[in-house]
All heavy atoms as an XYZ file, in Angstrom:
695
protein
N       0.819     -1.195     -0.010
C       0.006     -0.032      0.018
C       0.915      1.242      0.035
O       1.856      1.345      0.713
C      -0.936     -0.099      1.286
C      -1.899      1.081      1.348
S      -3.162      0.934      0.175
C      -4.628      0.647      1.038
N       0.524      2.262     -0.822
C       1.318      3.478     -0.829
C       0.465      4.682     -0.421
O      -0.740      4.636     -0.447
C       1.808      3.741     -2.273
C       2.853      2.827     -2.779
C       3.399      3.182     -4.157
O       2.712      3.776     -4.955
O       4.615      2.980     -4.278
N       1.216      5.649      0.077
C       0.580      6.928      0.457
C       1.245      8.044     -0.299
O       2.360      7.886     -0.782
C       0.563      7.183      1.988
C       1.941      7.368      2.515
C       1.949      7.560      4.000
O       1.232      6.938      4.732
O       2.824      8.337      4.486
N       0.579      9.199     -0.380
C       1.211     10.427     -0.900
C       1.649     11.271      0.276
O       0.863     11.628      1.189
C       0.223     11.235     -1.783
C      -0.303     10.387     -2.886
C       0.862     12.445     -2.267
C       0.698      9.850     -3.844
N       2.988     11.551      0.313
C       3.533     12.319      1.429
C       3.919     13.653      0.845
O       4.561     13.778     -0.148
C       4.683     11.613      2.001
C       5.412     12.461      3.114
C       6.575     11.792      3.677
N       6.204     10.509      4.350
C       7.074      9.602      4.615
N       8.295      9.646      4.223
N       6.664      8.477      5.191
N       3.585     14.697      1.619
C       3.926     16.069      1.262
C       4.894     16.596      2.314
O       4.554     16.553      3.574
C       2.720     16.968      1.187
C       1.636     16.398      0.207
C       3.064     18.423      0.888
C       0.221     16.865      0.390
N       5.988     17.138      1.960
C       6.968     17.615      2.937
C       7.406     19.028      2.485
O       7.747     19.225      1.348
C       8.188     16.738      2.907
O       7.878     15.354      3.213
C       9.254     17.163      4.062
N       7.377     19.934      3.445
C       7.909     21.235      3.219
C       9.467     21.181      3.296
O       9.884     20.953      4.384
C       7.348     22.286      4.233
C       7.799     23.733      4.143
C       7.665     24.235      2.746
C       7.063     24.543      5.028
N      10.142     21.458      2.214
C      11.619     21.167      2.249
C      12.420     22.421      2.179
O      13.576     22.416      2.544
C      11.962     20.257      1.006
C      11.457     18.848      1.141
C      11.571     20.839     -0.342
N      11.853     23.606      1.870
C      12.597     24.806      1.707
C      11.755     25.974      1.742
O      10.520     25.888      1.287
C      13.382     24.756      0.420
C      14.319     25.907      0.212
C      15.101     25.742     -1.104
O      14.914     24.796     -1.849
O      15.905     26.683     -1.349
N      12.174     27.074      2.273
C      11.475     28.338      2.250
C      12.392     29.367      1.466
O      13.501     29.621      1.926
C      11.111     28.840      3.608
C      10.356     30.136      3.614
C      10.138     30.571      5.087
C       9.692     31.954      5.186
N      10.356     32.947      4.370
N      11.879     29.979      0.402
C      12.639     30.900     -0.365
C      12.264     32.408     -0.131
O      13.192     33.243     -0.046
C      12.574     30.522     -1.859
C      13.084     29.154     -2.144
C      13.308     31.657     -2.768
C      12.809     28.678     -3.533
N      11.059     32.637      0.022
C      10.625     33.997      0.269
C      10.998     34.541      1.554
O      11.352     33.894      2.518
N      10.827     35.912      1.765
C      11.133     36.601      2.946
C      10.056     36.656      3.921
O      10.251     36.907      5.149
C      11.693     38.008      2.635
C      12.938     37.963      1.802
C      13.426     39.381      1.542
C      14.700     39.250      0.743
N      15.263     40.586      0.404
N       8.794     36.451      3.539
C       7.627     36.477      4.351
C       7.474     35.279      5.233
O       8.011     34.148      4.865
N       6.705     35.308      6.207
C       6.407     34.167      7.048
C       5.141     33.451      6.528
O       4.266     34.101      5.990
N       5.012     32.178      6.655
C       3.910     31.378      6.185
C       2.720     31.772      7.013
O       2.755     31.824      8.253
C       4.185     29.884      6.301
S       2.726     28.887      5.883
N       1.559     32.017      6.403
C       0.329     32.487      7.008
C      -0.234     31.320      7.865
O      -1.042     31.582      8.782
C      -0.691     33.003      6.038
C      -0.098     34.091      5.172
N       0.205     35.379      5.644
C       0.301     34.089      3.913
C       0.708     36.171      4.663
N       0.801     35.343      3.599
N       0.074     30.112      7.562
C      -0.412     28.941      8.266
C       0.642     28.421      9.332
O       0.347     27.510     10.000
C      -0.824     27.816      7.337
C      -2.002     28.082      6.517
C      -3.264     27.982      7.343
N      -3.588     26.606      7.668
C      -4.661     26.010      7.467
N      -5.699     26.653      6.899
N      -4.910     24.768      7.848
N       1.813     29.083      9.341
C       2.837     28.673     10.352
C       3.617     27.428      9.912
O       4.414     26.857     10.698
N       3.514     27.039      8.667
C       4.320     25.911      8.141
C       5.843     26.261      8.110
O       6.213     27.491      7.823
C       3.881     25.540      6.764
C       2.464     25.069      6.654
N       1.753     24.432      7.707
C       1.617     25.160      5.621
C       0.510     24.224      7.292
N       0.344     24.587      6.025
N       6.630     25.271      8.462
C       8.106     25.449      8.412
C       8.745     24.333      7.740
O       8.227     23.139      7.660
C       8.603     25.518      9.873
C       8.037     26.660     10.697
C       8.557     26.668     12.101
C       7.812     25.712     13.063
N       6.454     25.488     13.137
N       9.996     24.540      7.188
C      10.691     23.437      6.553
C      10.817     22.215      7.530
O      11.068     22.453      8.724
C      12.065     23.975      6.211
C      11.752     25.456      5.944
C      10.728     25.784      6.997
N      10.539     21.101      7.042
C      10.583     19.868      7.840
C       9.137     19.338      8.123
O       8.927     18.193      8.548
N       8.128     20.268      8.009
C       6.753     19.804      8.267
C       6.364     18.779      7.186
O       6.724     18.945      6.078
C       5.784     20.980      8.245
C       5.923     21.960      9.349
O       6.650     21.610     10.406
O       5.299     22.985      9.329
N       5.568     17.785      7.620
C       5.279     16.654      6.769
C       3.714     16.300      6.959
O       3.260     16.300      8.072
C       6.160     15.490      7.048
C       5.837     14.286      6.153
C       6.790     13.145      6.599
N       8.078     13.410      6.202
C       9.157     12.774      6.554
N       9.131     11.700      7.326
N      10.335     13.051      6.037
N       3.116     15.947      5.815
C       1.739     15.564      5.884
C       1.449     14.370      5.065
O       2.051     14.187      3.936
C       0.802     16.650      5.299
C       0.932     18.020      6.017
C       0.159     18.467      7.008
C       1.916     19.048      5.733
N       0.502     19.744      7.454
C       1.608     20.149      6.602
C       2.935     19.170      4.784
C       2.333     21.261      6.623
C       3.677     20.310      4.822
C       3.405     21.339      5.744
N       0.660     13.454      5.541
C       0.153     12.332      4.724
C      -1.127     12.900      3.986
O      -2.033     13.405      4.773
C      -0.248     11.129      5.583
C      -1.033     10.091      4.853
O      -0.652      9.774      3.728
O      -2.043      9.634      5.470
N      -1.239     12.849      2.728
C      -2.344     13.437      2.003
C      -3.655     12.859      2.440
O      -4.623     13.555      2.652
C      -2.138     13.216      0.490
C      -3.315     13.691     -0.348
C      -3.466     14.974     -0.551
C      -4.205     12.782     -0.890
C      -4.573     15.430     -1.248
C      -5.270     13.238     -1.579
C      -5.514     14.491     -1.788
O      -6.534     14.995     -2.541
N      -3.739     11.616      2.686
C      -5.035     11.017      3.013
C      -5.539     11.314      4.398
O      -6.749     11.472      4.680
C      -4.977      9.414      2.897
C      -4.741      8.967      1.484
C      -5.924      9.374      0.525
O      -7.049      9.472      0.955
O      -5.604      9.617     -0.673
N      -4.703     11.566      5.324
C      -5.082     11.782      6.721
C      -4.938     13.132      7.268
O      -5.534     13.511      8.218
C      -4.318     10.797      7.686
O      -2.891     11.020      7.573
C      -4.559      9.318      7.286
N      -3.988     13.923      6.613
C      -3.671     15.256      7.215
C      -3.841     16.477      6.181
O      -3.376     17.529      6.530
C      -2.284     15.242      7.824
N      -4.448     16.180      5.130
C      -4.461     17.314      4.069
C      -5.180     18.513      4.526
O      -4.956     19.641      4.118
C      -5.012     16.752      2.759
C      -6.496     16.352      2.790
C      -6.876     15.875      1.383
N      -8.185     15.176      1.491
C      -8.333     13.932      1.120
N      -7.344     13.357      0.461
N      -9.533     13.360      1.172
N      -6.101     18.366      5.464
C      -6.841     19.532      5.916
C      -5.963     20.462      6.877
O      -6.328     21.625      7.066
N      -4.798     19.957      7.200
C      -3.850     20.792      8.014
C      -2.951     21.646      7.109
O      -2.332     22.591      7.534
C      -2.939     19.869      8.868
C      -3.715     19.029      9.801
C      -2.861     17.952     10.455
O      -1.598     18.054     10.377
O      -3.475     17.044     11.072
N      -2.978     21.365      5.798
C      -2.094     22.050      4.877
C      -2.778     23.347      4.390
O      -3.944     23.317      4.182
C      -1.816     21.182      3.619
C      -0.816     21.603      2.749
C       0.584     21.836      3.382
C      -0.632     20.603      1.532
N      -2.070     24.445      4.239
C      -2.540     25.679      3.755
C      -3.371     25.517      2.473
O      -2.940     24.800      1.479
C      -1.337     26.616      3.471
S      -1.807     28.200      2.622
N      -4.562     26.106      2.418
C      -5.351     25.941      1.208
C      -4.675     26.455     -0.055
O      -4.899     25.926     -1.149
C      -6.648     26.708      1.569
C      -6.651     26.857      3.024
C      -5.232     26.793      3.502
N      -3.941     27.539      0.087
C      -3.156     28.049     -1.171
C      -2.247     27.020     -1.703
O      -2.208     26.727     -2.890
C      -2.421     29.310     -0.801
C      -3.150     30.610     -0.689
C      -2.195     31.723     -0.206
C      -3.805     30.994     -2.042
N      -1.495     26.389     -0.850
C      -0.574     25.287     -1.260
C      -1.278     24.124     -1.756
O      -0.953     23.549     -2.768
C       0.359     24.982     -0.061
N      -2.361     23.757     -1.064
C      -3.148     22.563     -1.457
C      -3.714     22.769     -2.854
O      -3.794     21.812     -3.644
C      -4.231     22.305     -0.433
C      -4.862     21.008     -0.511
S      -3.665     19.675     -0.197
C      -3.994     18.688     -1.592
N      -4.132     23.996     -3.142
C      -4.760     24.232     -4.466
C      -3.692     23.992     -5.571
O      -3.996     23.476     -6.681
C      -5.213     25.652     -4.569
C      -5.755     26.112     -5.879
N      -7.062     25.706     -6.214
C      -5.281     26.847     -6.849
C      -7.337     26.165     -7.415
N      -6.233     26.880     -7.830
N      -2.461     24.328     -5.259
C      -1.352     24.159     -6.267
C      -1.011     22.663     -6.335
O      -0.728     22.165     -7.354
C      -0.111     24.981     -5.884
O      -0.433     26.349     -5.855
C       1.039     24.719     -6.811
N      -0.850     22.049     -5.162
C      -0.401     20.648     -5.109
C      -1.393     19.642     -5.565
O      -0.984     18.577     -6.042
C       0.069     20.355     -3.667
C       1.147     21.173     -3.091
C       1.369     20.893     -1.590
C       2.424     20.980     -3.853
N      -2.679     19.916     -5.456
C      -3.704     18.867     -5.699
C      -3.553     18.223     -7.154
O      -3.554     16.978     -7.188
C      -5.106     19.374     -5.609
C      -6.119     18.373     -5.827
C      -6.342     17.345     -5.003
C      -6.780     18.415     -7.080
C      -7.355     16.355     -5.304
C      -7.742     17.430     -7.450
C      -8.009     16.386     -6.523
N      -3.384     18.986     -8.193
C      -3.261     18.338     -9.539
C      -2.015     17.376     -9.577
O      -2.108     16.247    -10.155
C      -3.100     19.428    -10.497
C      -3.649     20.637     -9.830
C      -3.436     20.460     -8.412
N      -0.961     17.753     -8.923
C       0.260     16.932     -8.852
C       0.004     15.655     -8.118
O       0.493     14.559     -8.434
C       1.465     17.581     -8.291
C       1.994     18.916     -8.967
S       1.169     19.591    -10.320
C       1.433     21.264    -10.017
N      -0.588     15.799     -6.976
C      -0.974     14.609     -6.127
C      -1.837     13.660     -6.894
O      -1.662     12.463     -6.897
C      -1.621     15.081     -4.792
C      -0.655     15.871     -3.921
C      -2.337     13.917     -4.113
C      -1.257     16.684     -2.821
N      -2.822     14.194     -7.572
C      -3.755     13.400     -8.279
C      -3.034     12.650     -9.395
O      -3.360     11.470     -9.618
C      -4.827     14.246     -8.986
C      -6.244     13.602     -9.054
O      -6.514     12.727     -8.234
O      -6.882     13.976    -10.000
N      -2.148     13.231    -10.024
C      -1.328     12.544    -11.112
C      -0.520     11.369    -10.433
O      -0.544     10.246    -11.011
C      -0.328     13.550    -11.802
C      -1.138     14.495    -12.657
C       0.776     12.753    -12.574
C      -0.332     15.691    -13.169
N       0.146     11.630     -9.294
C       0.817     10.588     -8.609
C      -0.055      9.425     -8.201
O       0.263      8.321     -8.302
C       1.628     11.056     -7.418
C       2.928     11.812     -7.712
C       3.684     12.165     -6.445
C       3.905     10.863     -8.448
N      -1.283      9.782     -7.596
C      -2.181      8.804     -7.089
C      -2.614      7.832     -8.200
O      -2.876      6.632     -7.927
C      -3.455      9.406     -6.512
C      -3.194      9.941     -5.140
C      -4.455     10.571     -4.608
C      -5.394      9.517     -4.285
N      -6.549      9.931     -3.462
N      -2.685      8.295     -9.357
C      -3.208      7.458    -10.474
C      -2.088      6.902    -11.432
O      -2.404      6.544    -12.550
C      -4.407      8.171    -11.205
C      -5.526      8.347    -10.320
C      -5.710      9.602     -9.726
C      -6.371      7.257     -9.941
C      -6.814      9.867     -8.835
C      -7.437      7.482     -9.056
C      -7.572      8.698     -8.493
O      -8.650      8.871     -7.587
N      -0.911      6.889    -10.872
C       0.151      6.314    -11.622
C       0.896      7.141    -12.620
O       1.784      6.619    -13.316
N       0.586      8.446    -12.649
C       1.283      9.329    -13.649
C       2.679      9.747    -13.222
O       3.105      9.376    -12.134
N       3.352     10.433    -14.091
C       4.724     10.886    -13.755
C       4.699     12.383    -13.738
O       4.037     13.054    -14.519
C       5.646     10.366    -14.862
C       5.660      8.822    -15.011
C       7.056      8.340    -15.346
C       7.042      6.896    -15.575
N       7.141      6.121    -14.391
N       5.602     12.890    -12.858
C       5.760     14.308    -12.726
C       7.177     14.678    -13.076
O       8.078     13.892    -13.125
C       5.576     14.673    -11.197
C       4.151     14.480    -10.629
C       4.157     14.775     -9.104
C       3.183     15.396    -11.278
N       7.353     15.976    -13.439
C       8.722     16.355    -13.699
C       9.622     16.229    -12.486
O       9.159     16.365    -11.334
C       8.636     17.949    -14.086
C       7.291     18.258    -13.755
C       6.405     17.105    -13.532
N      10.924     15.905    -12.768
C      11.850     15.757    -11.649
C      12.651     17.052    -11.505
O      13.170     17.618    -12.488
C      12.768     14.527    -12.014
C      13.846     14.330    -10.896
C      11.969     13.263    -12.100
N      12.792     17.439    -10.262
C      13.477     18.663    -10.002
C      15.039     18.424    -10.004
O      15.465     17.230    -10.082
C      13.192     19.216     -8.518
O      13.721     18.370     -7.560
N      15.801     19.514     -9.886
C      17.290     19.320     -9.912
C      17.703     18.560     -8.683
O      18.816     17.927     -8.740
C      18.031     20.682     -9.886
C      17.911     21.402    -11.254
C      18.531     22.728    -11.151
N      17.500     23.644    -10.684
C      17.628     24.922    -10.453
N      18.796     25.510    -10.737
N      16.583     25.636    -10.047
N      16.946     18.524     -7.689
C      17.265     17.754     -6.406
C      16.919     16.253     -6.611
O      17.202     15.410     -5.757
C      16.395     18.284     -5.217
N      16.263     15.924     -7.786
C      15.968     14.502     -8.054
C      14.666     13.998     -7.529
O      14.369     12.893     -7.503
N      13.765     14.965     -7.070
C      12.466     14.498     -6.562
C      11.438     15.456     -7.201
O      11.744     16.249     -8.174
C      12.466     14.635     -5.023
C      12.928     15.935     -4.479
O      13.014     16.946     -5.263
O      13.163     16.065     -3.304
N      10.193     15.415     -6.756
C       9.118     16.202     -7.256
C       8.787     17.366     -6.378
O       8.397     17.156     -5.214
C       7.849     15.358     -7.439
C       8.071     14.125     -8.174
N       8.491     14.034     -9.510
C       8.025     12.757     -7.773
C       8.541     12.764     -9.902
N       8.343     11.990     -8.812
N       9.093     18.585     -6.824
C       8.906     19.793     -5.994
C       8.054     20.787     -6.677
O       8.201     21.051     -7.878
C      10.317     20.441     -5.752
C      11.170     19.548     -4.760
C      12.494     20.189     -4.522
N      13.216     19.270     -3.649
C      14.134     19.660     -2.721
N      14.438     20.891     -2.714
N      14.673     18.752     -2.018
N       7.218     21.521     -5.821
C       6.371     22.564     -6.321
C       6.265     23.610     -5.241
O       6.362     23.288     -4.083
C       5.016     21.956     -6.640
C       5.048     20.901     -7.731
C       5.217     19.484     -7.429
C       5.061     21.301     -9.021
C       5.326     18.574     -8.420
C       5.215     20.344    -10.081
C       5.291     19.027     -9.790
N       6.000     24.838     -5.664
C       5.963     26.020     -4.730
C       4.624     26.475     -4.362
O       3.662     26.361     -5.209
C       6.761     27.150     -5.399
S       8.456     26.954     -5.559
N       4.492     27.005     -3.198
C       3.317     27.794     -2.733
C       3.124     28.933     -3.635
O       4.126     29.578     -4.139
C       3.593     28.148     -1.298
S       2.472     29.394     -0.669
N       1.903     29.311     -4.002
C       1.670     30.408     -4.868
C       1.847     31.833     -4.205
O       1.765     32.810     -4.882
C       0.224     30.267     -5.333
C      -0.469     29.487     -4.263
C       0.643     28.580     -3.710
N       2.057     31.852     -2.872
C       2.260     33.132     -2.219
C       3.698     33.691     -2.473
O       4.644     33.143     -2.004
C       2.009     32.943     -0.770
C       1.994     34.240      0.069
O       2.667     35.220     -0.424
O       1.386     34.350      1.111
N       3.726     34.755     -3.271
C       5.051     35.261     -3.699
C       5.908     35.729     -2.504
O       7.134     35.803     -2.632
C       4.876     36.365     -4.715
N       5.277     36.092     -1.448
C       6.079     36.632     -0.268
C       6.623     35.495      0.582
O       7.542     35.701      1.385
C       5.196     37.468      0.642
C       4.811     38.811     -0.101
O       5.591     39.282     -0.894
O       3.740     39.322      0.143
N       6.126     34.287      0.436
C       6.492     33.152      1.297
C       7.348     32.176      0.471
O       8.456     31.844      0.871
C       5.243     32.444      1.854
C       5.640     31.231      2.735
C       4.410     33.418      2.709
N       6.794     31.702     -0.608
C       7.462     30.717     -1.502
C       7.960     29.515     -0.695
O       9.145     29.214     -0.674
C       8.593     31.293     -2.416
C       8.126     32.596     -2.972
C       8.987     30.338     -3.372
C       9.194     33.322     -3.777
N       7.091     28.752     -0.165
C       7.411     27.453      0.450
C       7.485     26.494     -0.715
O       6.784     26.448     -1.638
C       6.285     26.974      1.368
C       6.356     27.773      2.755
O       7.453     28.070      3.185
N       5.265     27.933      3.355
N       8.595     25.579     -0.623
C       8.756     24.569     -1.591
C       8.426     23.206     -0.965
O       8.977     22.866      0.071
C      10.266     24.558     -2.041
C      10.464     23.488     -3.089
C      10.705     25.876     -2.600
N       7.494     22.525     -1.656
C       7.024     21.245     -1.127
C       7.501     20.096     -1.997
O       7.592     20.180     -3.228
C       5.458     21.222     -1.206
C       4.833     22.155     -0.216
C       4.580     23.526     -0.696
C       4.543     21.885      1.086
C       4.014     24.400      0.232
C       3.959     22.728      1.936
C       3.675     24.033      1.546
N       7.898     18.980     -1.402
C       8.245     17.770     -2.051
C       6.989     16.895     -1.974
O       6.432     16.654     -0.888
C       9.382     17.071     -1.490
C       9.727     15.755     -2.117
C      10.965     15.023     -1.599
N      10.825     14.808     -0.105
C      11.702     15.134      0.796
N      12.867     15.740      0.487
N      11.458     14.799      2.080
N       6.589     16.234     -3.091
C       5.492     15.304     -3.125
C       6.104     13.924     -3.527
O       6.877     13.887     -4.502
C       4.511     15.655     -4.168
C       4.003     17.078     -3.945
C       3.266     14.792     -4.155
C       3.191     17.632     -5.042
N       5.770     12.894     -2.829
C       6.284     11.568     -3.088
C       5.292     10.498     -2.740
O       4.412     10.674     -1.832
C       7.588     11.338     -2.374
C       7.529     11.463     -0.818
C       8.835     11.459     -0.169
O       9.815     10.827     -0.567
O       8.912     12.117      0.915
N       5.429      9.402     -3.419
C       4.649      8.187     -3.093
C       5.581      7.398     -2.237
O       6.810      7.196     -2.502
C       4.418      7.318     -4.312
C       3.212      7.672     -5.062
C       2.951      6.741     -6.162
N       3.737      7.089     -7.215
C       3.487      6.895     -8.511
N       2.490      6.266     -8.853
N       4.273      7.424     -9.473
N       5.105      6.952     -1.061
C       5.883      6.133     -0.077
C       5.063      4.919      0.333
O       3.839      4.993      0.436
C       6.381      6.939      1.140
C       7.401      7.990      0.774
C       5.247      7.546      1.926
N       5.701      3.877      0.626
C       5.112      2.628      1.079
C       4.709      2.840      2.539
O       5.523      3.384      3.331
C       6.042      1.435      0.959
O       5.478      0.328      1.586
N       3.482      2.541      2.963
C       3.063      2.770      4.240
C       3.873      1.948      5.294
O       3.945      2.392      6.385
C       1.556      2.420      4.382
C       0.695      3.504      3.807
C      -0.733      3.329      4.194
C      -1.579      4.415      3.634
N      -2.947      4.465      4.164
N       4.387      0.869      4.890
C       5.176      0.074      5.820
C       6.638      0.545      6.030
O       7.338      0.170      6.869
C       5.198     -1.427      5.508
C       5.602     -1.688      4.046
O       5.530     -0.713      3.234
O       5.988     -2.829      3.736
N       7.021      1.639      5.163
C       8.404      2.196      5.321
C       8.336      3.447      6.154
O       9.353      3.999      6.504
C       8.962      2.557      3.930
C       9.313      1.374      3.119
C       9.987      1.865      1.868
C      10.492      0.622      1.060
N      11.098      1.020     -0.156
N       7.130      3.973      6.554
C       6.977      5.100      7.383
C       7.445      6.365      6.737
O       7.767      7.297      6.651
């Protein structure tokens, strides 16, 4: 069984996140998506949907799938990945 994990990996903007998210924060899409900022979730949802149904996403220079929050003052960078539930 796999889950979609969302991890805040970097903050580029100078502003503070309006929801208080910080690099290192992590969410399981199925159980904790309501805790994630709605602005970020709006951006991430299409990418999550692609992964959930077996599609492929572009790979970042870091070698994973990364997408940014749309708030230009904050610019949180999120990693989205499929992980096996038994691997934690």
